[in-house]
N, C-alpha and C positions, 0 to 999 in steps of 0.2 A: 215054332209057332210064334214060343213070346219072341224070336226077332222079325216074323212081320208082322207083331199087335203092334210091338216100338215104332215102326214104318207111317201104320196108317195109321197110331196116332199122330204123329211126327206133323205126317201130310195133313191128316186135322186139324192143328192148332196153328200150320200155317196159315191154312186157307180163310180158317177165321181168321185167324192177325190179321190178314189180308183185308177180307171183307171191313174189319172193324177201323183198318190206318187209310180205305183207301179216300184217298182224297178226290172231292169233283169239282169240276174247270174252274177255276173262278170266274161269276158273275159280276158282273159293274152293268148299269144300269145309269146311260145320261138322262136329265129333265130338263128340258129346254122349258124356258118360261117363257113362251116366244114362238117367235116364229125365223129357224135360223138365215134364213131366204135377207131378214127386215135387220137381222143384228152381227155388226163385225162380232160383236163381243161373244151371243153365244157360236157364232161360227167358229170362232177362237177357241171356244169350248168345248165343240166338239172335234174340232181335229188335231184337238191336242192330244185327250183322252184317246181317239185313234191312233195318233203316234206313239200314248205308249203303249195298247195291248200287241201293237204294232211292232215292235220293240222286245219288248215282253216275249212276245209268242218267237220269236227268228228260233230261237235252238228249243226249244218244245216240243215233246209226243203230243199226238193227238188231244191225251187222253188228262194232258195238263197246259192244254195254252186258253190262257182267259176268252171267256164271249163277252160278248158288248151286243146290246142293243139302246138305244138311241129315240127318246120322245120329244118328239115337239108339243105343245100343249097350250098352241095360239096367247093370245093378249090379251084375255078376258079374263083379266087380275081376280077373280071374284069361284073361278072355274079348279087354281093352280091346288085350293087346298083337296079339293077330293078329288084331281087327277096325281094328288101324289098318294092319296091314300092308297088310291086303288093299286099303284103300284106297289107298293109297299106288301098291300093284300096280295100280290101275285106270290111271295112267300119263295124265290128264289132269282132275287140279286142279290148279292153279299153287302156290296154299297149302290150306294144311290148317290150321283157325282152331279149339279148343278152351280150354279153361277145369278147368286140374287141376294141383294141384302132384307130381304124380305122375308126367306127360305126357313133361316135359325126359327121363327114362330107357325111356322105351317109343319116344320121339322115336329118341333114338341108334341101338337096335336096327334100326326100318326105315333107316334112312340107310347100314347094313352092306350093305342089299340095293338100296335109292336113293337111291343119292346128290345128287342134283339135290330133291328133294324141300324143297320149304320152308312151315317150321312158324310160326305163334306163338300162343302160348301168354297168355291173364292167368291169373296167378293161380299161377304158378308162377317160379323163378328158373334161368333157365342164361346163362351169359356165354362170350362168345369162340366161340361156336359161330357160322359164316355160311351157315347153311342154319336157326339158329331165331333166333325173336325171342321175347326175355318182356317181362309186365308184371304187378308183384305187388304186392297191398294190403298197408300196412303192417296186419298183424297184429298186432303185438307192441302199437300205437294200440288196435288196436279189442278185442284183450282185453282192455288195463287196463281199457278202458273200461267194459266189460259187464262186467268185476269188481269195477270201482266201486262199478255203483249196486247189486249185487248185494249185497256189501257191508252197502250203507248200507240197503237192504233187508230184511236179515232178523236177523228178531227172535232168531230161536235159535241167530247168530253162525255157522252151520253151513248153508253153501253146496255145491250143485256141477257138475262139467261130464258130461255124459254125453257122448262120444263114440260116434261109427260102429266106428270101428278104429284103432288106432296108425297115425300116419303122423309124419313129420321135422315139418313144420310145425305138425300138432299137440301133437308129445311138448315137441318144444323151444323156440314161441315162443307159440303161441295157450293151451293149459295155462298154463306157467307166468308168464306176462303176468295172464292172469285170476287167477289165484294172490294173483300183488304185486297185485292191484287192490282187490281184496277186503280184501287185508291189509291196504293202502296207507290203505283207507274206514276201516275199522274192525280195530286192530290185535287179534289173537288168536284171529281170523275161520277159522273150520277149511274147508278145501277138500275134496272128496271128488273123487274121478275113475274114471269108470265106464267100460265099454266094450261094447257091440253085438254085434259080430264083424259086423257085416252094416250096406246103408244102407236097408234096408226091413223089418225083423222089427219092424214096434209094437208086437207082442205082447210082445220081451222089454224092446221099450224103459218099456213101461209097469210089466213086472216091476223092474227094476234101479230106476226111479224110486218105485215105492212101497219097495223097500229100504232107499234110503238115505231116504228119508222118517220109517223107524224110527229111523234114528239121530240124527233133531230136524234134518235139514237141509230149509231152509224157502223156496230159492232154489233152481233150476236152468236152468243152459245147457243143453240140448242143440241139440248137432250133426252129429244123426244120420241127416242124408233123410228118407225114410220113416218112419225107424220116430219121428222127434218126435210124432208123432201117437200113437202110446204112451204119449209124455211127456205131452203137454196131456193125456189123456182120464187119466191117474193123475193129475195134478196137480186138475185137479176136482175127484178125488175127495176127495184129502187136505188140500185146499185151500190148495196151496202156489205160489207165482208162480214166473213162469218169463221169464229174460228169453233175447231174440231177438237172432241175427245174421246176419246178411248181406242181410236186406231189414226192408222194414217191415215186424214179424208180426203188430201189435193185430190185425189184422179174423182173424185165425185162431181167437181165443181172447181174445178184448178181458175178458173176468170175472181171467186169470189172468195177461196177458204182461204185465210192469211196462215193456220197455223193449227199444229195438232201434234195431240200431245197423248202415247198412246199409253195404253196397258201392256206389258204382254203373256196376256191370258194364258197364249199357244205353250209356252214355254211351261208355263206355270200350272196351265193341265194336265202337260205331258209328266208333269213331276211327282205333281198328288197321285198322277193314277200308279205307275210303275213304285212310290216308295210305298203303295199299299200292296200292290201285287209282292213286295217285297214283308210285307208282315211288317212294316216302320210305321208306318201311321202311329202319329202319337195322336191320341184319343185323347180327349178333353181338353186342347191348347187354342189355342186364335191367335193368329199371327201377324202381323203387319208388316209390309216390305214398300218398298217406297224406289229411288231413284237409286239412291247408295245401294239398295242392294239389287239394283238394275231392273228391276220388275213396270216403272215409271221410266216412258223415255219423253224427253221432247224432241221432235223433229226437226232438224236445225241444218239438214242435208236434202231434201227432199228440192229439182228441179225448180217447183213451182213457189215454193217457202223463199228463194236465193231470188228468186224473181216477184215476188209479189211485194217483199215485207226489203227492205232500204238497211242498206249497210251497218245504220249506226243502232236502229234499234236489232238489228240482229246481232251485233258485240252484246249492250245489253244484256240481253237475254242469254247470250253464251256466259257471261258474267254472274247473270243469278244460278243458272242451272249446276254451272260448277261450285259456289258458294252453296247452293242446299246439298248438292252430292255430294259433297265435302265435310258433309255437319256445319259447316261457319257459319251459314245459314239455319237457326232452325224455325219453323212456320207453325206459326201458331197464333189465334186471337191475342 
Protein backbone atom coordinates (compact mmCIF):
# COMPACT_ATOMS: atom_id res chain seq x y z
CA UNK A 1 0.00 0.00 0.00
CA UNK A 2 2.85 2.34 0.85
CA UNK A 3 4.44 1.70 -2.53
CA UNK A 4 1.12 2.28 -4.29
CA UNK A 5 0.64 5.57 -2.40
CA UNK A 6 4.08 6.79 -3.44
CA UNK A 7 3.43 5.91 -7.04
CA UNK A 8 0.09 7.70 -7.10
CA UNK A 9 1.64 10.73 -5.37
CA UNK A 10 4.42 10.83 -7.94
CA UNK A 11 1.97 10.71 -10.82
CA UNK A 12 -0.08 13.48 -9.25
CA UNK A 13 3.00 15.68 -8.92
CA UNK A 14 3.97 15.00 -12.50
CA UNK A 15 0.54 15.99 -13.77
CA UNK A 16 0.51 19.09 -11.57
CA UNK A 17 3.98 20.01 -12.80
CA UNK A 18 2.93 19.57 -16.40
CA UNK A 19 -0.09 21.79 -15.87
CA UNK A 20 2.08 24.48 -14.32
CA UNK A 21 4.82 24.29 -16.95
CA UNK A 22 2.67 23.87 -20.00
CA UNK A 23 3.66 26.46 -22.59
CA UNK A 24 0.88 27.66 -24.83
CA UNK A 25 1.52 28.25 -28.50
CA UNK A 26 3.39 31.54 -28.98
CA UNK A 27 0.93 34.00 -30.51
CA UNK A 28 1.96 36.91 -32.71
CA UNK A 29 -0.19 39.67 -34.16
CA UNK A 30 1.00 41.83 -37.05
CA UNK A 31 -0.63 45.25 -36.93
CA UNK A 32 -0.69 46.81 -40.41
CA UNK A 33 -1.36 50.59 -40.12
CA UNK A 34 -2.58 50.78 -43.69
CA UNK A 35 -3.36 48.35 -46.49
CA UNK A 36 -0.85 45.73 -47.59
CA UNK A 37 -1.77 46.01 -51.27
CA UNK A 38 -1.02 49.76 -51.29
CA UNK A 39 2.30 49.64 -49.45
CA UNK A 40 5.48 47.68 -50.22
CA UNK A 41 6.66 48.50 -46.68
CA UNK A 42 3.71 46.73 -45.08
CA UNK A 43 3.80 43.88 -47.58
CA UNK A 44 7.44 43.25 -46.66
CA UNK A 45 6.59 43.48 -42.96
CA UNK A 46 3.89 40.83 -43.27
CA UNK A 47 6.01 38.56 -45.46
CA UNK A 48 8.97 38.83 -43.10
CA UNK A 49 6.97 37.82 -40.05
CA UNK A 50 5.33 34.99 -42.01
CA UNK A 51 8.80 33.74 -43.03
CA UNK A 52 10.02 33.93 -39.45
CA UNK A 53 7.06 31.96 -38.11
CA UNK A 54 7.27 29.40 -40.93
CA UNK A 55 10.97 28.76 -40.35
CA UNK A 56 10.51 28.55 -36.58
CA UNK A 57 7.65 26.05 -36.92
CA UNK A 58 9.47 23.60 -39.22
CA UNK A 59 10.65 21.26 -36.48
CA UNK A 60 8.00 22.03 -33.86
CA UNK A 61 5.13 19.84 -32.71
CA UNK A 62 1.65 21.32 -33.01
CA UNK A 63 1.50 22.31 -29.35
CA UNK A 64 4.66 24.40 -29.69
CA UNK A 65 4.14 26.00 -33.11
CA UNK A 66 3.83 29.77 -33.25
CA UNK A 67 0.45 31.12 -34.34
CA UNK A 68 0.10 34.27 -36.40
CA UNK A 69 -2.66 36.78 -37.08
CA UNK A 70 -2.36 39.73 -39.49
CA UNK A 71 -4.63 42.74 -39.08
CA UNK A 72 -4.95 45.53 -41.67
CA UNK A 73 -6.46 48.66 -40.10
CA UNK A 74 -6.63 51.01 -43.07
CA UNK A 75 -5.19 54.43 -43.85
CA UNK A 76 -7.27 56.52 -41.44
CA UNK A 77 -4.65 57.32 -38.82
CA UNK A 78 -7.27 58.63 -36.41
CA UNK A 79 -8.50 55.04 -35.97
CA UNK A 80 -5.14 53.41 -35.31
CA UNK A 81 -5.02 53.99 -31.55
CA UNK A 82 -8.49 52.51 -31.01
CA UNK A 83 -7.73 49.49 -33.17
CA UNK A 84 -4.37 48.86 -31.52
CA UNK A 85 -6.06 49.03 -28.13
CA UNK A 86 -8.76 46.62 -29.29
CA UNK A 87 -6.08 44.18 -30.46
CA UNK A 88 -4.33 44.29 -27.09
CA UNK A 89 -7.69 43.95 -25.33
CA UNK A 90 -8.07 40.47 -26.77
CA UNK A 91 -5.30 39.49 -24.32
CA UNK A 92 -4.16 36.57 -26.43
CA UNK A 93 -1.19 37.94 -28.38
CA UNK A 94 2.16 37.65 -26.67
CA UNK A 95 3.65 40.26 -28.96
CA UNK A 96 2.33 42.77 -31.49
CA UNK A 97 4.68 43.53 -34.38
CA UNK A 98 4.24 46.59 -36.58
CA UNK A 99 6.06 49.30 -38.53
CA UNK A 100 5.45 53.04 -38.43
CA UNK A 101 7.17 55.98 -36.70
CA UNK A 102 3.94 57.00 -34.92
CA UNK A 103 3.30 53.65 -33.22
CA UNK A 104 5.39 53.99 -30.03
CA UNK A 105 3.21 56.91 -28.92
CA UNK A 106 0.09 54.82 -29.55
CA UNK A 107 1.63 51.90 -27.66
CA UNK A 108 2.12 54.12 -24.59
CA UNK A 109 -1.64 54.68 -24.51
CA UNK A 110 -2.31 50.96 -24.82
CA UNK A 111 0.12 50.11 -22.02
CA UNK A 112 -1.83 52.29 -19.60
CA UNK A 113 -4.67 49.76 -19.87
CA UNK A 114 -2.70 46.61 -20.71
CA UNK A 115 0.70 46.92 -19.01
CA UNK A 116 1.81 43.38 -19.92
CA UNK A 117 1.49 43.77 -23.69
CA UNK A 118 4.75 43.55 -25.66
CA UNK A 119 5.47 45.44 -28.89
CA UNK A 120 8.13 45.22 -31.58
CA UNK A 121 8.20 48.18 -33.98
CA UNK A 122 10.25 48.60 -37.15
CA UNK A 123 10.81 52.00 -38.76
CA UNK A 124 10.31 53.60 -35.32
CA UNK A 125 12.35 54.65 -32.31
CA UNK A 126 11.61 54.16 -28.62
CA UNK A 127 14.29 53.49 -26.03
CA UNK A 128 13.99 52.52 -22.38
CA UNK A 129 10.48 51.05 -22.26
CA UNK A 130 10.68 47.40 -21.09
CA UNK A 131 7.63 46.45 -23.17
CA UNK A 132 8.87 47.88 -26.47
CA UNK A 133 11.76 47.09 -28.79
CA UNK A 134 12.39 49.16 -31.92
CA UNK A 135 14.61 49.00 -34.97
CA UNK A 136 14.76 52.07 -37.19
CA UNK A 137 16.28 52.53 -40.64
CA UNK A 138 18.84 55.29 -41.06
CA UNK A 139 16.55 57.51 -43.08
CA UNK A 140 19.11 60.30 -43.01
CA UNK A 141 21.22 58.12 -45.29
CA UNK A 142 18.21 57.11 -47.34
CA UNK A 143 16.97 60.66 -47.78
CA UNK A 144 20.43 61.99 -48.59
CA UNK A 145 21.21 59.41 -51.27
CA UNK A 146 17.78 59.90 -52.86
CA UNK A 147 18.22 63.66 -52.86
CA UNK A 148 21.71 63.35 -54.30
CA UNK A 149 20.62 61.47 -57.41
CA UNK A 150 17.58 63.72 -57.77
CA UNK A 151 19.93 66.72 -57.82
CA UNK A 152 22.23 65.10 -60.35
CA UNK A 153 19.34 64.12 -62.64
CA UNK A 154 17.46 67.44 -62.51
CA UNK A 155 18.08 69.47 -65.65
CA UNK A 156 16.33 72.51 -64.17
CA UNK A 157 18.02 72.18 -60.76
CA UNK A 158 14.57 72.03 -59.18
CA UNK A 159 13.35 68.97 -57.27
CA UNK A 160 10.48 68.24 -54.88
CA UNK A 161 9.32 65.85 -52.20
CA UNK A 162 5.61 65.07 -51.96
CA UNK A 163 4.68 63.65 -48.54
CA UNK A 164 1.41 62.11 -47.42
CA UNK A 165 1.51 64.01 -44.13
CA UNK A 166 3.69 66.06 -41.85
CA UNK A 167 5.22 63.82 -39.17
CA UNK A 168 8.43 64.07 -37.11
CA UNK A 169 10.59 61.67 -39.14
CA UNK A 170 9.56 63.38 -42.37
CA UNK A 171 10.02 66.92 -41.09
CA UNK A 172 13.17 66.34 -39.06
CA UNK A 173 15.02 63.68 -41.03
CA UNK A 174 13.80 62.61 -44.46
CA UNK A 175 13.09 66.00 -46.02
CA UNK A 176 16.09 67.89 -44.52
CA UNK A 177 18.50 65.19 -45.70
CA UNK A 178 16.80 64.88 -49.09
CA UNK A 179 17.30 68.62 -49.48
CA UNK A 180 20.91 68.43 -48.33
CA UNK A 181 21.64 65.58 -50.74
CA UNK A 182 20.20 67.46 -53.71
CA UNK A 183 22.10 70.63 -52.86
CA UNK A 184 25.36 68.79 -52.16
CA UNK A 185 25.04 67.14 -55.57
CA UNK A 186 24.44 70.43 -57.38
CA UNK A 187 24.82 73.67 -55.46
CA UNK A 188 21.86 76.00 -55.79
CA UNK A 189 19.28 73.27 -56.43
CA UNK A 190 15.86 74.37 -55.14
CA UNK A 191 13.90 71.80 -53.15
CA UNK A 192 10.12 72.08 -52.84
CA UNK A 193 8.00 70.30 -50.24
CA UNK A 194 4.28 69.56 -50.56
CA UNK A 195 1.77 67.56 -48.46
CA UNK A 196 -1.17 65.50 -49.76
CA UNK A 197 -2.94 65.30 -46.39
CA UNK A 198 -3.48 61.52 -46.42
CA UNK A 199 -1.97 58.29 -47.70
CA UNK A 200 -4.47 57.42 -50.40
CA UNK A 201 -5.69 60.39 -52.50
CA UNK A 202 -4.17 59.75 -55.94
CA UNK A 203 -6.12 62.64 -57.45
CA UNK A 204 -4.57 65.07 -54.97
CA UNK A 205 -1.16 63.53 -55.59
CA UNK A 206 -1.52 64.21 -59.31
CA UNK A 207 -2.74 67.78 -58.72
CA UNK A 208 0.23 68.59 -56.48
CA UNK A 209 2.67 67.10 -58.99
CA UNK A 210 1.08 69.13 -61.79
CA UNK A 211 1.50 72.24 -59.65
CA UNK A 212 5.20 71.71 -58.90
CA UNK A 213 5.87 70.91 -62.55
CA UNK A 214 4.59 74.39 -63.44
CA UNK A 215 7.35 75.84 -61.25
CA UNK A 216 10.02 73.94 -63.19
CA UNK A 217 10.45 70.92 -60.92
CA UNK A 218 11.57 67.96 -63.01
CA UNK A 219 12.39 65.30 -60.36
CA UNK A 220 9.96 64.32 -57.60
CA UNK A 221 10.22 61.99 -54.60
CA UNK A 222 6.77 60.72 -53.54
CA UNK A 223 6.35 59.31 -50.03
CA UNK A 224 2.59 59.23 -49.93
CA UNK A 225 1.32 55.66 -50.15
CA UNK A 226 -1.55 55.15 -52.59
CA UNK A 227 -1.37 58.82 -53.59
CA UNK A 228 1.92 57.99 -55.30
CA UNK A 229 -0.11 56.55 -58.19
CA UNK A 230 -1.29 60.07 -58.94
CA UNK A 231 2.29 61.33 -58.80
CA UNK A 232 3.31 58.69 -61.33
CA UNK A 233 0.43 59.60 -63.63
CA UNK A 234 1.34 63.28 -63.53
CA UNK A 235 5.04 62.51 -64.05
CA UNK A 236 4.20 60.62 -67.20
CA UNK A 237 2.01 63.43 -68.51
CA UNK A 238 4.53 66.14 -67.67
CA UNK A 239 7.56 64.10 -68.74
CA UNK A 240 9.42 64.48 -65.46
CA UNK A 241 11.32 61.91 -63.39
CA UNK A 242 10.61 60.18 -60.08
CA UNK A 243 12.97 58.99 -57.34
CA UNK A 244 11.51 56.08 -55.34
CA UNK A 245 11.76 55.33 -51.62
CA UNK A 246 11.71 52.15 -49.45
CA UNK A 247 11.51 49.58 -52.25
CA UNK A 248 12.66 48.81 -55.78
CA UNK A 249 10.03 50.77 -57.65
CA UNK A 250 11.37 50.64 -61.20
CA UNK A 251 8.72 48.19 -62.39
CA UNK A 252 5.94 50.57 -61.29
CA UNK A 253 6.83 53.12 -63.96
CA UNK A 254 10.07 52.18 -65.75
CA UNK A 255 9.85 55.13 -68.13
CA UNK A 256 9.91 57.77 -65.37
CA UNK A 257 11.58 56.26 -62.28
CA UNK A 258 15.30 56.97 -62.14
CA UNK A 259 16.27 55.58 -58.72
CA UNK A 260 15.22 53.39 -55.80
CA UNK A 261 16.58 53.33 -52.27
CA UNK A 262 15.12 50.32 -50.51
CA UNK A 263 15.09 49.11 -46.95
CA UNK A 264 15.28 45.37 -46.32
CA UNK A 265 12.13 45.34 -44.23
CA UNK A 266 11.29 41.73 -45.02
CA UNK A 267 14.70 40.53 -43.81
CA UNK A 268 14.56 42.63 -40.65
CA UNK A 269 10.97 41.56 -39.88
CA UNK A 270 11.93 37.90 -40.18
CA UNK A 271 14.95 38.39 -37.92
CA UNK A 272 13.09 40.17 -35.11
CA UNK A 273 10.34 37.53 -35.26
CA UNK A 274 12.77 34.64 -34.83
CA UNK A 275 14.65 36.61 -32.18
CA UNK A 276 11.43 36.97 -30.18
CA UNK A 277 10.42 33.34 -30.66
CA UNK A 278 13.82 32.30 -29.30
CA UNK A 279 13.43 34.57 -26.28
CA UNK A 280 16.27 36.88 -27.30
CA UNK A 281 14.45 40.21 -27.83
CA UNK A 282 16.42 43.06 -26.19
CA UNK A 283 13.43 44.82 -24.63
CA UNK A 284 13.84 48.53 -24.10
CA UNK A 285 16.43 48.90 -26.85
CA UNK A 286 16.35 51.08 -29.96
CA UNK A 287 18.70 50.26 -32.81
CA UNK A 288 19.31 52.20 -36.02
CA UNK A 289 20.43 50.20 -39.07
CA UNK A 290 21.60 51.53 -42.40
CA UNK A 291 23.85 50.86 -45.36
CA UNK A 292 26.77 49.62 -43.30
CA UNK A 293 24.59 46.99 -41.64
CA UNK A 294 23.06 46.05 -45.00
CA UNK A 295 19.46 47.10 -44.31
CA UNK A 296 19.36 50.06 -46.71
CA UNK A 297 20.38 49.59 -50.32
CA UNK A 298 20.67 51.88 -53.29
CA UNK A 299 19.50 49.80 -56.26
CA UNK A 300 22.27 50.08 -58.84
CA UNK A 301 21.79 46.90 -60.87
CA UNK A 302 18.21 47.15 -62.09
CA UNK A 303 18.03 47.17 -65.92
CA UNK A 304 15.84 50.29 -65.87
CA UNK A 305 18.34 52.12 -63.65
CA UNK A 306 21.09 51.23 -66.10
CA UNK A 307 18.92 52.41 -68.97
CA UNK A 308 17.56 55.62 -67.41
CA UNK A 309 20.66 57.02 -65.70
CA UNK A 310 23.80 58.12 -67.58
CA UNK A 311 27.00 56.20 -66.83
CA UNK A 312 28.73 59.26 -65.34
CA UNK A 313 25.97 59.74 -62.77
CA UNK A 314 25.93 56.02 -61.99
CA UNK A 315 29.64 56.24 -61.25
CA UNK A 316 29.07 59.21 -58.94
CA UNK A 317 26.35 57.32 -57.09
CA UNK A 318 28.53 54.21 -56.72
CA UNK A 319 31.26 56.33 -55.16
CA UNK A 320 28.81 58.03 -52.80
CA UNK A 321 27.26 54.76 -51.63
CA UNK A 322 30.66 53.15 -51.13
CA UNK A 323 31.79 56.06 -48.93
CA UNK A 324 28.64 55.88 -46.80
CA UNK A 325 28.76 52.09 -46.48
CA UNK A 326 32.43 52.09 -45.45
CA UNK A 327 31.91 54.86 -42.93
CA UNK A 328 34.20 57.26 -44.79
CA UNK A 329 31.28 59.66 -45.25
CA UNK A 330 29.04 60.36 -42.27
CA UNK A 331 25.68 61.82 -43.22
CA UNK A 332 24.75 64.72 -40.94
CA UNK A 333 23.31 68.20 -41.24
